[in-house]
N, C-alpha and C positions, 0 to 999 in steps of 0.2 A: 624379760628385759625390764629394767627399772626406769620409770619415767620420772624425771625430776622437774619440779616447777620452782623457779626463783624469779627474782624480779628484775625489772628493766634496768638497763645500763644507760649511760648517757650517750647520745648519738653524735657522731661526727656531723657537722652542721649541714651537710648536703649529701643525700643518698638518692640514687636513681635506680629504677628497676624497669625492665621490659620483658614481657612474657614470662617464661620460666627462668630466664637468666637474671642475674643480679649484678649491677654495676655500682660502684661506690666512688664518689669524688670527695677527696679530703677538703674540709673547709679551710678558709684562710686562717692562719694563726691569729690569736687574739693578742694584738700588740700591746693593748692597755694592761694586760696581765702578764706580759713578757712570756707568752706561751712558746714552748719548744717541745719537740718529740725526739727521744733518743732510744736506741736499743741497748738496754742494760744487760750485761752478761751475768748469767747465773752459773757458777762453777759446779762441776759434778763429773760423773763418768762421761757424759756428753754435754757439751756447752749449750746452754739454752739462752736465747735472747728474748728479753721481755720488753715489749713496746711500752714505753713509759712517757707520759705527758708531765711536763714541769711548768708551773706558774711561779712567778717571782714578783716581789714588791719592787718599787723604785729603790734605787740606791745600790750599794756595793755589798751589804751584808757584813758579817755572817748572819743568817736568818735562822730562827728556830724552824722546825720541820713539822709539817702535817702530811701524813700518808693517807690517801683515801682509797679504800678497797671496794671494787665494783661488784655489782650483783651478777647473776647468771640468767640469761634469757633462755626460753625453751628452744630446742633445736640444736643445730651444729654450732659449737662454740667458735669455730673459725669464722662463721658468718657474723659474729657479734662485732659491731663497730667499736672503734676506740672510745673508751670512756673519757669524758672530760669534766663533767660536774662543774660547769662554769659558774653557776649561781652560788653553790657552797664555796667553791674555790675563791671566788671574789671576796667573800666574807673573811676568809683566813688571810688572803693576801693583803687586804686592807688593814689587818691587824699585825702585819709585818712578818708573815710566815711564808717560807718556801713550801709550795704544795707539790707533791708527787702523786700521780695517779697511774699505777702500773697495771697493765693487762697481764693477768697471770698466764702461766704456761698453757698453751693450747687455745688461748683466746685471741681473736682478732689476728694481728700480724705477729704475735709472739710465737716463737717456735715451740716444738715439742707437742705433746698431746695432753688433753685434759684428763686428769686421773680422778675418777669418781669415787673409788673405794666401795662401789656397790651400795649396799644398804648400811655400811658402816659409816655413819655420818661423823662420828668423832674422828675417825681416820681421815675423812675427806677434809675437814677443817685443818687438821695438822699438816697435811700435805700442801694445802693452799698457803699456809703460813710460811712455808719455806721460801716462797717467792717474795714475801715481804722482807724476810731476812736478807735476801740477795739485794734488794733495792736499798736497804739501809746500809749494807756493806759498800755499795757503790757510792752512796751519799757521803760516807766517811772520807772519800777521796775528792769530794767537791768542795772547793775553797769557801764558797759562800753558804754552805749548809752547816748549821750548828747541831750536830747529832747528839749533843748532851742535853738537848731540850726537844723532845719528840712527842707528838700526839698521834695516835693511830686511830683512824676512823673507818667505819665500814657500813655499807648498806646492803641489806638482804643477805645473799651469799657472802658478800664482803663483810657483813657484820659477824657472821660465823667465823670467817677467816680472821677477823680482828680479835675475837675472843680466844680463838685457838692460839694466835700469835702471843697473846698475853701470858701464856704458860711458859714461854721461853725465857722470861726474866731478862730481857735484852737491856744492857746498860744504856741509859739516856732516855728510855721510854718512860714517860711520866704518867700517862693515862690512856684510856681506851674509850671510844664513843661508838656505841652500837645502835644503828638505825634499823629497826625491824629485822634484826639478824636471824638467820636460820637457813635451813635447806628442807624444802618440802619434797618428799619422796612418796607420792601417792600409792605406788604399787609395792612398796615395802611393807610387810606386815609389821604393825606396831610402830610406824615411822615416827609418830608423835612421841612415844615413850623413848625411842632411840635418841631423838633430838634432846629431850629433857635430860637423859642420862649423860649425853655428851657434854652439855653445858655444866652439869654438876661436876663432871670430871675436870673440865677446864677451871671451874671456880676453885677446886681443891689445889690447883697448881699455880694460881695467879696471885701476886701480891700487890700489883698496881691497881688503883681504883678505876671504876668504869661508870659511864653514864649511859643509860638505855632509854630509847624512845620507841614506843609502840602505840598504835591507835586501835580503836574498837572496830572500825569498819575496814580492817585490813583483809584483803582477799586471800591471804596466805596463812594467817595465824588467828585462831579464835582468841578472844580475850582470856578465856580460861587457860589456854595453852601458853600464851606469853607470860601470864602471871605465874604459872607453874615453872616455866623456864627460869624466870627471875628468882623465884623462891629457892629452887634447887641449886642454882648457881651460888646463892648466898649460903645455903645449907652446906655446900661443899667447902666453903671458906672464902669465897670471892666477895669483894667489896663492890657493890653495884647499887646505884640509885636509879629507880625507874621513874620515867616521866610518861605516864599514861594520859595522852592528850585527847582521848575521845575520838569523835569522828573527824575526818578530814576529806573534803571533796567527795569524789565517788569511790576513792580507795586510799586509805591511810598509808598503804605501803609506799606510795609515791611522794610522801611528804618531804623527804630530805631534798629531792632534786627540784622541787617546785618553788617558785618565788613566793607563793602564798604561804609556804611553810616556814619562811624566815622568822616571823614573829613568834612561832612556837619554839623553835630550837635555838636560835641565836642567843637570847638572854640566858637560857639554861647552860649553854656551852660557855658563854662568857663567864658565868659564875663558876663553872667547873674549872676553867683555865685559871681563874684567880685563886681558887683553892689549891691548885697545883703549883702556883708560883710562876705561871707562864703568862706571856703578854695576852691581854684581853681587850684593850681599848683600841678603837679605830685610830690609825695613824694617818691615813690618807684615803679620801673618797675617790673611787674609780668610776668612770662613766658607765651608765647603763643605757642601752639603746631602746628606743620605742618605735612603734609602727609609724611609717610615713603617712599613712591614711587610716581612717578608722576601720577596724575589722568588721565583718558581717556578724549578725547576731546568731546565737546558738539556736539550732533547730530542734534539739531533743531527739535527733535520729537515733543516737546510741550514746552509751557512756564513753568517755574519753579513754577509759582503761580497758575497753573491750576491742582488742585487735581483730577478733573474729567477725565483728560487725562490718568490716570494710567490704563494700559491695564487690563481688566477683574477684576478689583479690587472691593471689597465690601466696605461697609461703614467704617469698622474699618481701612482698609488700607488708605482710603481717609482722615480719621481723623488723622492718624499717619503722613501722608505726609503733611497735613496742619501744624501740629506742627513742622515737620522737617524744614519748611521754616524759622522759627525763631530760630532754634537751633544753638549751638556753632560749628564753624568750627575748625578743619577739620571734615567733616561729609560725610556720604554716606547712600543711601537708596536702598535696594535691594528688588526685587519681584520675585516670581516664575513664570514659564511659564503659569500656569493656573490662576494666580492672587490670589490663595487661601492662600499663605503664604507671609509674608513681614517682613522686619526688618530694623531698622536704627541704626547707631552707630555715635555718635558725640563727639567732643572734645578730640579725641585721634589720635595718629599717624597712627595706623593700622585700621582706621575706615572702609575702603573699605573691607578689608578681614573679619573684625569682623561682618559687616552687612551681607556679603555673608554666612559666617559660621552659623550665627544665623538663617538666612532665610532657609538655606538648612536643618537645624536640624528640621524644622517644615514642610518642603515640602516633600511630599510623593515620588517625583521622583528626588529630589536634582537638580532641574533645575533652581535655582535662578541666576539672573543676576543683575548687577547694573542698577538702573533706574536713579539715580541722584548722583552726587558728588559735594559737596559744593553748589553753586548756579547755577549749570548747569545740564540740563537733558542730560544723556549720553546713553539713551536706544537705542539699535539696535536690532530690532526684529529678524533679520536674523542671528545675531552672535550666536555661540554656547555658552552654559553656561560655 
């Protein structure tokens, strides 16, 4: 069996877990970003529905379009919460874009099954790209979507999807942005070479330009690997500019979804949009929430990227914490003393108290404590709940 490792997806703002079971509560929609969720139909032998999040700027449109393709977490793809990418989405919405974040086939509430392609990573990316095509076809029917001006963005597995989609030469698509794209398949012999060959093949069939972001302390790609991927993509004929931004936090793979990553990628993407003749200036500033009370200090108990460090947690808690890493701040993650209950709350001023209250509602002994706040682990095993 092939084990694939890919990176965190954005979390629905509130997830709860108890014991071996997993419960999930959808967050309130972000009204400032005009967030809505629709099931988009993908035509075929069997109709597939893709759970898709939309964010819109103020006004009536039509708006140019940004599609953000999500990563893949370890484990069952059906357990992966709906991706939102609120921090990046806000940046694009502020520049006047309609943003679509589709969950691909077999992920979250989207129907169908995830098609892995085994060790054939090139095939994997091309199959994922079919879902992007379906979402664009839907957007052509949406009155306020201007599908003659489209930017396609992807993070991790979504970056691979984005580069595979570029081979389709879809009318209206002006450029691609790849954040730490790829698919790590540890148990496939020569998986790194397979990945490099896939990107070389994509480059040979892509005419639109792309912008790539990779960091040196990425837990999935060695610097030598991402540089080889970029070079072979260009050797194949692809147009790609690489932004190698060095180290970022504890794991460069999470840069795109983090607020601290904005100074790295926003100016580069603005310049890329300008080169493409697409809107790049901020049209309206949208509110950003902050904590109602000062958060506790980091304890150094574990790295924020290490879901395995959660004390006594089961798979559902680890899945939830992986998603937490890419969620909107302010945010907090709480666990019970036994590890049997957990909860997170994101994108709200009272995130810390909300996470604790939700966790305690599921914990038999009401022993929940904060494990993480924003991008810092604050767990103190000796402190009382």
